[in-house]
mmJSON file of the N, C-alpha and C atoms, coordinates in Angstrom:
{"data_MODEL":{"atom_site":{
"group_PDB":["ATOM","ATOM","ATOM","ATOM","ATOM","ATOM","ATOM","ATOM","ATOM","ATOM","ATOM","ATOM","ATOM","ATOM","ATOM","ATOM","ATOM","ATOM","ATOM","ATOM","ATOM","ATOM","ATOM","ATOM","ATOM","ATOM","ATOM","ATOM","ATOM","ATOM","ATOM","ATOM","ATOM","ATOM","ATOM","ATOM","ATOM","ATOM","ATOM","ATOM","ATOM","ATOM","ATOM","ATOM","ATOM","ATOM","ATOM","ATOM","ATOM","ATOM","ATOM","ATOM","ATOM","ATOM","ATOM","ATOM","ATOM","ATOM","ATOM","ATOM","ATOM","ATOM","ATOM","ATOM","ATOM","ATOM","ATOM","ATOM","ATOM","ATOM","ATOM","ATOM","ATOM","ATOM","ATOM","ATOM","ATOM","ATOM","ATOM","ATOM","ATOM","ATOM","ATOM","ATOM","ATOM","ATOM","ATOM","ATOM","ATOM","ATOM","ATOM","ATOM","ATOM","ATOM","ATOM","ATOM","ATOM","ATOM","ATOM","ATOM","ATOM","ATOM","ATOM","ATOM","ATOM","ATOM","ATOM","ATOM","ATOM","ATOM","ATOM","ATOM","ATOM","ATOM","ATOM","ATOM","ATOM","ATOM","ATOM","ATOM","ATOM","ATOM","ATOM","ATOM","ATOM","ATOM","ATOM","ATOM","ATOM","ATOM","ATOM","ATOM","ATOM","ATOM","ATOM","ATOM","ATOM","ATOM","ATOM","ATOM","ATOM","ATOM","ATOM","ATOM","ATOM","ATOM","ATOM","ATOM","ATOM","ATOM","ATOM","ATOM","ATOM","ATOM","ATOM","ATOM","ATOM","ATOM","ATOM","ATOM","ATOM","ATOM","ATOM","ATOM","ATOM","ATOM","ATOM","ATOM","ATOM","ATOM","ATOM","ATOM","ATOM","ATOM","ATOM","ATOM","ATOM","ATOM","ATOM","ATOM","ATOM","ATOM","ATOM","ATOM","ATOM","ATOM","ATOM","ATOM","ATOM","ATOM","ATOM","ATOM","ATOM","ATOM","ATOM","ATOM","ATOM","ATOM","ATOM","ATOM","ATOM","ATOM","ATOM","ATOM","ATOM","ATOM","ATOM","ATOM","ATOM","ATOM","ATOM","ATOM","ATOM","ATOM","ATOM","ATOM","ATOM","ATOM","ATOM","ATOM","ATOM","ATOM","ATOM","ATOM","ATOM"],
"id":[1,2,3,4,5,6,7,8,9,10,11,12,13,14,15,16,17,18,19,20,21,22,23,24,25,26,27,28,29,30,31,32,33,34,35,36,37,38,39,40,41,42,43,44,45,46,47,48,49,50,51,52,53,54,55,56,57,58,59,60,61,62,63,64,65,66,67,68,69,70,71,72,73,74,75,76,77,78,79,80,81,82,83,84,85,86,87,88,89,90,91,92,93,94,95,96,97,98,99,100,101,102,103,104,105,106,107,108,109,110,111,112,113,114,115,116,117,118,119,120,121,122,123,124,125,126,127,128,129,130,131,132,133,134,135,136,137,138,139,140,141,142,143,144,145,146,147,148,149,150,151,152,153,154,155,156,157,158,159,160,161,162,163,164,165,166,167,168,169,170,171,172,173,174,175,176,177,178,179,180,181,182,183,184,185,186,187,188,189,190,191,192,193,194,195,196,197,198,199,200,201,202,203,204,205,206,207,208,209,210,211,212,213,214,215,216,217,218,219,220,221,222,223,224,225],
"type_symbol":["N","C","C","N","C","C","N","C","C","N","C","C","N","C","C","N","C","C","N","C","C","N","C","C","N","C","C","N","C","C","N","C","C","N","C","C","N","C","C","N","C","C","N","C","C","N","C","C","N","C","C","N","C","C","N","C","C","N","C","C","N","C","C","N","C","C","N","C","C","N","C","C","N","C","C","N","C","C","N","C","C","N","C","C","N","C","C","N","C","C","N","C","C","N","C","C","N","C","C","N","C","C","N","C","C","N","C","C","N","C","C","N","C","C","N","C","C","N","C","C","N","C","C","N","C","C","N","C","C","N","C","C","N","C","C","N","C","C","N","C","C","N","C","C","N","C","C","N","C","C","N","C","C","N","C","C","N","C","C","N","C","C","N","C","C","N","C","C","N","C","C","N","C","C","N","C","C","N","C","C","N","C","C","N","C","C","N","C","C","N","C","C","N","C","C","N","C","C","N","C","C","N","C","C","N","C","C","N","C","C","N","C","C","N","C","C","N","C","C","N","C","C","N","C","C"],
"label_atom_id":["N","CA","C","N","CA","C","N","CA","C","N","CA","C","N","CA","C","N","CA","C","N","CA","C","N","CA","C","N","CA","C","N","CA","C","N","CA","C","N","CA","C","N","CA","C","N","CA","C","N","CA","C","N","CA","C","N","CA","C","N","CA","C","N","CA","C","N","CA","C","N","CA","C","N","CA","C","N","CA","C","N","CA","C","N","CA","C","N","CA","C","N","CA","C","N","CA","C","N","CA","C","N","CA","C","N","CA","C","N","CA","C","N","CA","C","N","CA","C","N","CA","C","N","CA","C","N","CA","C","N","CA","C","N","CA","C","N","CA","C","N","CA","C","N","CA","C","N","CA","C","N","CA","C","N","CA","C","N","CA","C","N","CA","C","N","CA","C","N","CA","C","N","CA","C","N","CA","C","N","CA","C","N","CA","C","N","CA","C","N","CA","C","N","CA","C","N","CA","C","N","CA","C","N","CA","C","N","CA","C","N","CA","C","N","CA","C","N","CA","C","N","CA","C","N","CA","C","N","CA","C","N","CA","C","N","CA","C","N","CA","C","N","CA","C","N","CA","C","N","CA","C","N","CA","C","N","CA","C","N","CA","C"],
"label_alt_id":[null,null,null,null,null,null,null,null,null,null,null,null,null,null,null,null,null,null,null,null,null,null,null,null,null,null,null,null,null,null,null,null,null,null,null,null,null,null,null,null,null,null,null,null,null,null,null,null,null,null,null,null,null,null,null,null,null,null,null,null,null,null,null,null,null,null,null,null,null,null,null,null,null,null,null,null,null,null,null,null,null,null,null,null,null,null,null,null,null,null,null,null,null,null,null,null,null,null,null,null,null,null,null,null,null,null,null,null,null,null,null,null,null,null,null,null,null,null,null,null,null,null,null,null,null,null,null,null,null,null,null,null,null,null,null,null,null,null,null,null,null,null,null,null,null,null,null,null,null,null,null,null,null,null,null,null,null,null,null,null,null,null,null,null,null,null,null,null,null,null,null,null,null,null,null,null,null,null,null,null,null,null,null,null,null,null,null,null,null,null,null,null,null,null,null,null,null,null,null,null,null,null,null,null,null,null,null,null,null,null,null,null,null,null,null,null,null,null,null,null,null,null,null,null,null],
"label_comp_id":["UNK","UNK","UNK","UNK","UNK","UNK","UNK","UNK","UNK","UNK","UNK","UNK","UNK","UNK","UNK","UNK","UNK","UNK","UNK","UNK","UNK","UNK","UNK","UNK","UNK","UNK","UNK","UNK","UNK","UNK","UNK","UNK","UNK","UNK","UNK","UNK","UNK","UNK","UNK","UNK","UNK","UNK","UNK","UNK","UNK","UNK","UNK","UNK","UNK","UNK","UNK","UNK","UNK","UNK","UNK","UNK","UNK","UNK","UNK","UNK","UNK","UNK","UNK","UNK","UNK","UNK","UNK","UNK","UNK","UNK","UNK","UNK","UNK","UNK","UNK","UNK","UNK","UNK","UNK","UNK","UNK","UNK","UNK","UNK","UNK","UNK","UNK","UNK","UNK","UNK","UNK","UNK","UNK","UNK","UNK","UNK","UNK","UNK","UNK","UNK","UNK","UNK","UNK","UNK","UNK","UNK","UNK","UNK","UNK","UNK","UNK","UNK","UNK","UNK","UNK","UNK","UNK","UNK","UNK","UNK","UNK","UNK","UNK","UNK","UNK","UNK","UNK","UNK","UNK","UNK","UNK","UNK","UNK","UNK","UNK","UNK","UNK","UNK","UNK","UNK","UNK","UNK","UNK","UNK","UNK","UNK","UNK","UNK","UNK","UNK","UNK","UNK","UNK","UNK","UNK","UNK","UNK","UNK","UNK","UNK","UNK","UNK","UNK","UNK","UNK","UNK","UNK","UNK","UNK","UNK","UNK","UNK","UNK","UNK","UNK","UNK","UNK","UNK","UNK","UNK","UNK","UNK","UNK","UNK","UNK","UNK","UNK","UNK","UNK","UNK","UNK","UNK","UNK","UNK","UNK","UNK","UNK","UNK","UNK","UNK","UNK","UNK","UNK","UNK","UNK","UNK","UNK","UNK","UNK","UNK","UNK","UNK","UNK","UNK","UNK","UNK","UNK","UNK","UNK","UNK","UNK","UNK","UNK","UNK","UNK"],
"label_asym_id":["A","A","A","A","A","A","A","A","A","A","A","A","A","A","A","A","A","A","A","A","A","A","A","A","A","A","A","A","A","A","A","A","A","A","A","A","A","A","A","A","A","A","A","A","A","A","A","A","A","A","A","A","A","A","A","A","A","A","A","A","A","A","A","A","A","A","A","A","A","A","A","A","A","A","A","A","A","A","A","A","A","A","A","A","A","A","A","A","A","A","A","A","A","A","A","A","A","A","A","A","A","A","A","A","A","A","A","A","A","A","A","A","A","A","A","A","A","A","A","A","A","A","A","A","A","A","A","A","A","A","A","A","A","A","A","A","A","A","A","A","A","A","A","A","A","A","A","A","A","A","A","A","A","A","A","A","A","A","A","A","A","A","A","A","A","A","A","A","A","A","A","A","A","A","A","A","A","A","A","A","A","A","A","A","A","A","A","A","A","A","A","A","A","A","A","A","A","A","A","A","A","A","A","A","A","A","A","A","A","A","A","A","A","A","A","A","A","A","A","A","A","A","A","A","A"],
"label_entity_id":["1","1","1","1","1","1","1","1","1","1","1","1","1","1","1","1","1","1","1","1","1","1","1","1","1","1","1","1","1","1","1","1","1","1","1","1","1","1","1","1","1","1","1","1","1","1","1","1","1","1","1","1","1","1","1","1","1","1","1","1","1","1","1","1","1","1","1","1","1","1","1","1","1","1","1","1","1","1","1","1","1","1","1","1","1","1","1","1","1","1","1","1","1","1","1","1","1","1","1","1","1","1","1","1","1","1","1","1","1","1","1","1","1","1","1","1","1","1","1","1","1","1","1","1","1","1","1","1","1","1","1","1","1","1","1","1","1","1","1","1","1","1","1","1","1","1","1","1","1","1","1","1","1","1","1","1","1","1","1","1","1","1","1","1","1","1","1","1","1","1","1","1","1","1","1","1","1","1","1","1","1","1","1","1","1","1","1","1","1","1","1","1","1","1","1","1","1","1","1","1","1","1","1","1","1","1","1","1","1","1","1","1","1","1","1","1","1","1","1","1","1","1","1","1","1"],
"label_seq_id":[1,1,1,2,2,2,3,3,3,4,4,4,5,5,5,6,6,6,7,7,7,8,8,8,9,9,9,10,10,10,11,11,11,12,12,12,13,13,13,14,14,14,15,15,15,16,16,16,17,17,17,18,18,18,19,19,19,20,20,20,21,21,21,22,22,22,23,23,23,24,24,24,25,25,25,26,26,26,27,27,27,28,28,28,29,29,29,30,30,30,31,31,31,32,32,32,33,33,33,34,34,34,35,35,35,36,36,36,37,37,37,38,38,38,39,39,39,40,40,40,41,41,41,42,42,42,43,43,43,44,44,44,45,45,45,46,46,46,47,47,47,48,48,48,49,49,49,50,50,50,51,51,51,52,52,52,53,53,53,54,54,54,55,55,55,56,56,56,57,57,57,58,58,58,59,59,59,60,60,60,61,61,61,62,62,62,63,63,63,64,64,64,65,65,65,66,66,66,67,67,67,68,68,68,69,69,69,70,70,70,71,71,71,72,72,72,73,73,73,74,74,74,75,75,75],
"pdbx_PDB_ins_code":[null,null,null,null,null,null,null,null,null,null,null,null,null,null,null,null,null,null,null,null,null,null,null,null,null,null,null,null,null,null,null,null,null,null,null,null,null,null,null,null,null,null,null,null,null,null,null,null,null,null,null,null,null,null,null,null,null,null,null,null,null,null,null,null,null,null,null,null,null,null,null,null,null,null,null,null,null,null,null,null,null,null,null,null,null,null,null,null,null,null,null,null,null,null,null,null,null,null,null,null,null,null,null,null,null,null,null,null,null,null,null,null,null,null,null,null,null,null,null,null,null,null,null,null,null,null,null,null,null,null,null,null,null,null,null,null,null,null,null,null,null,null,null,null,null,null,null,null,null,null,null,null,null,null,null,null,null,null,null,null,null,null,null,null,null,null,null,null,null,null,null,null,null,null,null,null,null,null,null,null,null,null,null,null,null,null,null,null,null,null,null,null,null,null,null,null,null,null,null,null,null,null,null,null,null,null,null,null,null,null,null,null,null,null,null,null,null,null,null,null,null,null,null,null,null],
"Cartn_x":[146.973,148.085,147.769,146.769,146.733,148.061,148.648,149.486,149.148,149.157,148.425,149.689,150.064,150.731,149.587,149.631,149.791,150.354,151.5,152.611,153.467,153.291,154.508,155.83,156.019,157.929,157.656,156.406,156.361,156.6,155.215,154.589,156.049,157.157,158.13,158.805,159.04,159.186,158.401,156.81,156.073,155.758,156.06,156.177,157.438,158.439,159.731,159.378,158.589,158.401,157.317,156.656,155.197,156.091,157.072,157.851,158.734,159.819,160.622,160.343,159.339,159.149,158.542,158.511,157.995,159.194,160.417,161.625,162.245,162.081,163.066,162.506,161.018,160.734,160.261,160.697,160.82,159.216,158.423,156.665,156.561,155.332,154.991,153.65,153.044,152.089,151.747,149.891,149.371,149.367,149.974,149.99,148.036,147.831,146.265,145.473,145.836,144.884,145.528,146.395,147.081,146.397,146.449,145.914,147.087,147.198,147.72,147.349,147.349,147.372,145.308,144.507,143.048,142.538,141.596,140.863,140.335,139.226,138.152,138.191,138.283,137.946,137.398,136.672,136.635,137.842,137.664,139.127,138.951,138.842,138.688,137.274,136.348,134.722,134.908,136.331,136.221,136.537,135.649,135.676,136.822,137.84,138.985,138.853,139.606,139.943,141.192,141.001,142.316,142.598,141.873,141.397,141.44,140.79,140.615,140.031,140.032,139.511,138.052,136.702,135.539,135.313,133.854,133.304,132.64,132.16,131.819,129.707,129.238,128.349,127.235,126.797,125.917,125.755,127.069,127.725,127.054,127.35,127.028,125.587,124.882,123.216,122.733,123.206,122.429,123.038,124.234,124.235,123.533,123.329,122.621,121.026,120.62,119.407,119.073,120.036,119.918,119.226,118.371,117.748,118.472,118.529,119.205,118.887,119.514,119.165,118.333,117.324,116.571,116.214,117.091,116.759,118.739,118.446,120.156,120.115,118.936,119.152,119.963,119.258,119.56,121.149,121.22,122.526,124.166],
"Cartn_y":[95.947,96.465,98.292,99.434,100.22,101.199,101.92,103.624,104.125,104.946,106.599,106.992,108.692,109.436,110.432,111.563,112.772,113.667,113.228,113.986,113.499,114.306,113.684,113.249,113.833,113.783,112.209,112.013,110.237,109.474,109.997,108.945,107.652,108.67,107.811,106.817,107.385,106.583,105.081,105.228,104.383,103.567,104.227,103.633,102.501,102.867,101.942,100.485,101.192,100.27,99.01,99.586,98.602,97.627,98.578,97.682,96.627,96.967,96.148,94.817,94.263,92.71,92.113,93.243,92.239,91.972,93.143,92.974,91.394,91.578,90.394,89.187,89.093,87.62,87.466,88.185,88.581,88.388,89.339,89.096,90.135,90.179,90.913,91.413,92.712,93.431,93.377,93.175,93.2,94.745,95.147,96.575,96.756,96.193,96.395,96.757,95.939,96.033,97.511,97.683,98.772,100.188,101.056,102.274,103.623,104.31,105.515,106.533,107.497,108.858,108.591,108.212,107.721,109.007,110.045,110.615,110.068,108.822,108.232,107.014,105.858,104.93,103.755,102.288,101.53,100.392,99.886,99.38,98.197,96.972,96.045,96.322,96.67,97.193,98.583,99.506,100.68,101.659,103.172,103.992,104.632,104.702,105.621,107.061,107.886,109.039,109.367,111.065,111.732,111.669,112.102,112.412,111.283,110.541,109.315,108.024,107.088,105.865,105.752,105.307,104.932,103.859,103.479,102.026,101.91,100.966,101.546,101.599,102.905,103.137,102.286,101.257,100.531,99.343,99.131,97.806,98.652,99.867,100.487,100.558,100.914,101.087,99.413,98.813,97.243,96.774,97.489,96.567,97.609,99.054,99.909,99.359,99.117,98.401,97.192,96.219,94.995,95.039,94.09,94.082,93.461,93.98,93.264,91.979,91.019,89.647,89.309,88.921,89.191,87.441,86.497,84.866,84.776,84.196,83.405,82.312,81.922,80.985,81.981,83.767,84.602,84.625,84.96,85.16,84.215],
"Cartn_z":[100.702,101.209,101.186,102.313,102.783,102.803,102.394,103.136,102.901,104.4,104.763,105.248,105.015,105.532,105.829,107.186,107.182,106.836,106.337,105.548,104.725,103.633,102.37,102.777,103.423,104.295,104.925,105.414,106.254,105.457,104.137,103.446,102.593,102.07,101.387,102.175,103.429,104.562,104.665,104.961,105.496,104.122,102.751,101.59,101.488,101.737,102.216,102.943,104.044,104.858,104.813,103.991,103.316,102.099,101.636,100.385,100.974,101.545,102.257,102.446,103.148,103.12,101.594,100.597,99.459,98.882,98.663,98.606,98.643,100.185,100.927,100.771,100.356,100.083,98.913,98.034,96.59,96.327,96.657,96.853,95.416,94.484,94.245,93.781,92.801,93.41,92.111,91.824,90.463,90.203,88.55,88.379,88.3,88.046,87.153,88.106,89.445,91.099,91.697,91.326,92.184,92.025,93.19,92.59,93.457,93.207,94.046,93.678,94.866,95.259,94.856,95.543,95.33,96.638,95.444,97.1,97.856,97.985,98.835,97.843,99.171,98.081,98.811,98.962,99.383,99.868,100.84,101.026,101.968,101.745,103.085,103.712,103.065,103.148,104.732,104.787,105.034,103.917,104.391,103.411,103.94,102.828,103.284,102.406,103.403,102.374,103.124,102.34,102.725,104.125,105.086,106.866,107.453,106.984,107.793,107.445,108.15,107.859,108.477,107.92,108.345,108.348,109.324,108.915,107.54,106.83,105.601,105.962,106.01,105.856,106.244,104.942,104.723,105.594,106.276,107.311,108.285,108.757,110.108,110.245,109.27,109.33,109.308,108.961,109.321,110.885,111.249,112.375,113.345,113.216,114.162,114.264,112.971,112.887,113.516,114.357,114.205,115.988,116.156,117.635,118.35,119.459,120.41,120.608,121.247,121.516,122.741,123.277,123.904,124.731,124.347,125.291,124.66,126.009,125.836,124.823,123.928,122.902,121.833,121.687,120.944,120.763,122.231,122.513,122.155],
"occupancy":[1.0,1.0,1.0,1.0,1.0,1.0,1.0,1.0,1.0,1.0,1.0,1.0,1.0,1.0,1.0,1.0,1.0,1.0,1.0,1.0,1.0,1.0,1.0,1.0,1.0,1.0,1.0,1.0,1.0,1.0,1.0,1.0,1.0,1.0,1.0,1.0,1.0,1.0,1.0,1.0,1.0,1.0,1.0,1.0,1.0,1.0,1.0,1.0,1.0,1.0,1.0,1.0,1.0,1.0,1.0,1.0,1.0,1.0,1.0,1.0,1.0,1.0,1.0,1.0,1.0,1.0,1.0,1.0,1.0,1.0,1.0,1.0,1.0,1.0,1.0,1.0,1.0,1.0,1.0,1.0,1.0,1.0,1.0,1.0,1.0,1.0,1.0,1.0,1.0,1.0,1.0,1.0,1.0,1.0,1.0,1.0,1.0,1.0,1.0,1.0,1.0,1.0,1.0,1.0,1.0,1.0,1.0,1.0,1.0,1.0,1.0,1.0,1.0,1.0,1.0,1.0,1.0,1.0,1.0,1.0,1.0,1.0,1.0,1.0,1.0,1.0,1.0,1.0,1.0,1.0,1.0,1.0,1.0,1.0,1.0,1.0,1.0,1.0,1.0,1.0,1.0,1.0,1.0,1.0,1.0,1.0,1.0,1.0,1.0,1.0,1.0,1.0,1.0,1.0,1.0,1.0,1.0,1.0,1.0,1.0,1.0,1.0,1.0,1.0,1.0,1.0,1.0,1.0,1.0,1.0,1.0,1.0,1.0,1.0,1.0,1.0,1.0,1.0,1.0,1.0,1.0,1.0,1.0,1.0,1.0,1.0,1.0,1.0,1.0,1.0,1.0,1.0,1.0,1.0,1.0,1.0,1.0,1.0,1.0,1.0,1.0,1.0,1.0,1.0,1.0,1.0,1.0,1.0,1.0,1.0,1.0,1.0,1.0,1.0,1.0,1.0,1.0,1.0,1.0,1.0,1.0,1.0,1.0,1.0,1.0],
"B_iso_or_equiv":[0.0,0.0,0.0,0.0,0.0,0.0,0.0,0.0,0.0,0.0,0.0,0.0,0.0,0.0,0.0,0.0,0.0,0.0,0.0,0.0,0.0,0.0,0.0,0.0,0.0,0.0,0.0,0.0,0.0,0.0,0.0,0.0,0.0,0.0,0.0,0.0,0.0,0.0,0.0,0.0,0.0,0.0,0.0,0.0,0.0,0.0,0.0,0.0,0.0,0.0,0.0,0.0,0.0,0.0,0.0,0.0,0.0,0.0,0.0,0.0,0.0,0.0,0.0,0.0,0.0,0.0,0.0,0.0,0.0,0.0,0.0,0.0,0.0,0.0,0.0,0.0,0.0,0.0,0.0,0.0,0.0,0.0,0.0,0.0,0.0,0.0,0.0,0.0,0.0,0.0,0.0,0.0,0.0,0.0,0.0,0.0,0.0,0.0,0.0,0.0,0.0,0.0,0.0,0.0,0.0,0.0,0.0,0.0,0.0,0.0,0.0,0.0,0.0,0.0,0.0,0.0,0.0,0.0,0.0,0.0,0.0,0.0,0.0,0.0,0.0,0.0,0.0,0.0,0.0,0.0,0.0,0.0,0.0,0.0,0.0,0.0,0.0,0.0,0.0,0.0,0.0,0.0,0.0,0.0,0.0,0.0,0.0,0.0,0.0,0.0,0.0,0.0,0.0,0.0,0.0,0.0,0.0,0.0,0.0,0.0,0.0,0.0,0.0,0.0,0.0,0.0,0.0,0.0,0.0,0.0,0.0,0.0,0.0,0.0,0.0,0.0,0.0,0.0,0.0,0.0,0.0,0.0,0.0,0.0,0.0,0.0,0.0,0.0,0.0,0.0,0.0,0.0,0.0,0.0,0.0,0.0,0.0,0.0,0.0,0.0,0.0,0.0,0.0,0.0,0.0,0.0,0.0,0.0,0.0,0.0,0.0,0.0,0.0,0.0,0.0,0.0,0.0,0.0,0.0,0.0,0.0,0.0,0.0,0.0,0.0],
"pdbx_formal_charge":[null,null,null,null,null,null,null,null,null,null,null,null,null,null,null,null,null,null,null,null,null,null,null,null,null,null,null,null,null,null,null,null,null,null,null,null,null,null,null,null,null,null,null,null,null,null,null,null,null,null,null,null,null,null,null,null,null,null,null,null,null,null,null,null,null,null,null,null,null,null,null,null,null,null,null,null,null,null,null,null,null,null,null,null,null,null,null,null,null,null,null,null,null,null,null,null,null,null,null,null,null,null,null,null,null,null,null,null,null,null,null,null,null,null,null,null,null,null,null,null,null,null,null,null,null,null,null,null,null,null,null,null,null,null,null,null,null,null,null,null,null,null,null,null,null,null,null,null,null,null,null,null,null,null,null,null,null,null,null,null,null,null,null,null,null,null,null,null,null,null,null,null,null,null,null,null,null,null,null,null,null,null,null,null,null,null,null,null,null,null,null,null,null,null,null,null,null,null,null,null,null,null,null,null,null,null,null,null,null,null,null,null,null,null,null,null,null,null,null,null,null,null,null,null,null],
"auth_seq_id":[1,1,1,2,2,2,3,3,3,4,4,4,5,5,5,6,6,6,7,7,7,8,8,8,9,9,9,10,10,10,11,11,11,12,12,12,13,13,13,14,14,14,15,15,15,16,16,16,17,17,17,18,18,18,19,19,19,20,20,20,21,21,21,22,22,22,23,23,23,24,24,24,25,25,25,26,26,26,27,27,27,28,28,28,29,29,29,30,30,30,31,31,31,32,32,32,33,33,33,34,34,34,35,35,35,36,36,36,37,37,37,38,38,38,39,39,39,40,40,40,41,41,41,42,42,42,43,43,43,44,44,44,45,45,45,46,46,46,47,47,47,48,48,48,49,49,49,50,50,50,51,51,51,52,52,52,53,53,53,54,54,54,55,55,55,56,56,56,57,57,57,58,58,58,59,59,59,60,60,60,61,61,61,62,62,62,63,63,63,64,64,64,65,65,65,66,66,66,67,67,67,68,68,68,69,69,69,70,70,70,71,71,71,72,72,72,73,73,73,74,74,74,75,75,75],
"auth_comp_id":["UNK","UNK","UNK","UNK","UNK","UNK","UNK","UNK","UNK","UNK","UNK","UNK","UNK","UNK","UNK","UNK","UNK","UNK","UNK","UNK","UNK","UNK","UNK","UNK","UNK","UNK","UNK","UNK","UNK","UNK","UNK","UNK","UNK","UNK","UNK","UNK","UNK","UNK","UNK","UNK","UNK","UNK","UNK","UNK","UNK","UNK","UNK","UNK","UNK","UNK","UNK","UNK","UNK","UNK","UNK","UNK","UNK","UNK","UNK","UNK","UNK","UNK","UNK","UNK","UNK","UNK","UNK","UNK","UNK","UNK","UNK","UNK","UNK","UNK","UNK","UNK","UNK","UNK","UNK","UNK","UNK","UNK","UNK","UNK","UNK","UNK","UNK","UNK","UNK","UNK","UNK","UNK","UNK","UNK","UNK","UNK","UNK","UNK","UNK","UNK","UNK","UNK","UNK","UNK","UNK","UNK","UNK","UNK","UNK","UNK","UNK","UNK","UNK","UNK","UNK","UNK","UNK","UNK","UNK","UNK","UNK","UNK","UNK","UNK","UNK","UNK","UNK","UNK","UNK","UNK","UNK","UNK","UNK","UNK","UNK","UNK","UNK","UNK","UNK","UNK","UNK","UNK","UNK","UNK","UNK","UNK","UNK","UNK","UNK","UNK","UNK","UNK","UNK","UNK","UNK","UNK","UNK","UNK","UNK","UNK","UNK","UNK","UNK","UNK","UNK","UNK","UNK","UNK","UNK","UNK","UNK","UNK","UNK","UNK","UNK","UNK","UNK","UNK","UNK","UNK","UNK","UNK","UNK","UNK","UNK","UNK","UNK","UNK","UNK","UNK","UNK","UNK","UNK","UNK","UNK","UNK","UNK","UNK","UNK","UNK","UNK","UNK","UNK","UNK","UNK","UNK","UNK","UNK","UNK","UNK","UNK","UNK","UNK","UNK","UNK","UNK","UNK","UNK","UNK","UNK","UNK","UNK","UNK","UNK","UNK"],
"auth_asym_id":["A","A","A","A","A","A","A","A","A","A","A","A","A","A","A","A","A","A","A","A","A","A","A","A","A","A","A","A","A","A","A","A","A","A","A","A","A","A","A","A","A","A","A","A","A","A","A","A","A","A","A","A","A","A","A","A","A","A","A","A","A","A","A","A","A","A","A","A","A","A","A","A","A","A","A","A","A","A","A","A","A","A","A","A","A","A","A","A","A","A","A","A","A","A","A","A","A","A","A","A","A","A","A","A","A","A","A","A","A","A","A","A","A","A","A","A","A","A","A","A","A","A","A","A","A","A","A","A","A","A","A","A","A","A","A","A","A","A","A","A","A","A","A","A","A","A","A","A","A","A","A","A","A","A","A","A","A","A","A","A","A","A","A","A","A","A","A","A","A","A","A","A","A","A","A","A","A","A","A","A","A","A","A","A","A","A","A","A","A","A","A","A","A","A","A","A","A","A","A","A","A","A","A","A","A","A","A","A","A","A","A","A","A","A","A","A","A","A","A","A","A","A","A","A","A"],
"auth_atom_id":["N","CA","C","N","CA","C","N","CA","C","N","CA","C","N","CA","C","N","CA","C","N","CA","C","N","CA","C","N","CA","C","N","CA","C","N","CA","C","N","CA","C","N","CA","C","N","CA","C","N","CA","C","N","CA","C","N","CA","C","N","CA","C","N","CA","C","N","CA","C","N","CA","C","N","CA","C","N","CA","C","N","CA","C","N","CA","C","N","CA","C","N","CA","C","N","CA","C","N","CA","C","N","CA","C","N","CA","C","N","CA","C","N","CA","C","N","CA","C","N","CA","C","N","CA","C","N","CA","C","N","CA","C","N","CA","C","N","CA","C","N","CA","C","N","CA","C","N","CA","C","N","CA","C","N","CA","C","N","CA","C","N","CA","C","N","CA","C","N","CA","C","N","CA","C","N","CA","C","N","CA","C","N","CA","C","N","CA","C","N","CA","C","N","CA","C","N","CA","C","N","CA","C","N","CA","C","N","CA","C","N","CA","C","N","CA","C","N","CA","C","N","CA","C","N","CA","C","N","CA","C","N","CA","C","N","CA","C","N","CA","C","N","CA","C","N","CA","C","N","CA","C","N","CA","C","N","CA","C","N","CA","C"],
"pdbx_PDB_model_num":[1,1,1,1,1,1,1,1,1,1,1,1,1,1,1,1,1,1,1,1,1,1,1,1,1,1,1,1,1,1,1,1,1,1,1,1,1,1,1,1,1,1,1,1,1,1,1,1,1,1,1,1,1,1,1,1,1,1,1,1,1,1,1,1,1,1,1,1,1,1,1,1,1,1,1,1,1,1,1,1,1,1,1,1,1,1,1,1,1,1,1,1,1,1,1,1,1,1,1,1,1,1,1,1,1,1,1,1,1,1,1,1,1,1,1,1,1,1,1,1,1,1,1,1,1,1,1,1,1,1,1,1,1,1,1,1,1,1,1,1,1,1,1,1,1,1,1,1,1,1,1,1,1,1,1,1,1,1,1,1,1,1,1,1,1,1,1,1,1,1,1,1,1,1,1,1,1,1,1,1,1,1,1,1,1,1,1,1,1,1,1,1,1,1,1,1,1,1,1,1,1,1,1,1,1,1,1,1,1,1,1,1,1,1,1,1,1,1,1,1,1,1,1,1,1]
}}}
């Protein structure tokens, strides 16, 4: 689960919206796997920063270097 907000005032509401289903269905989070206030990190193969979410640069370069299919069988 990833919760991001542009403004601090919106972040409290967004956290409430994210945690509401957990409370409703008695879900639990593992605190050892939880991180808060991270400047940038990899999350589900995406690079997440304070300003934006980008595709993983290593996966992006692999896709850009991939040759286009030339036959019907390759498609």
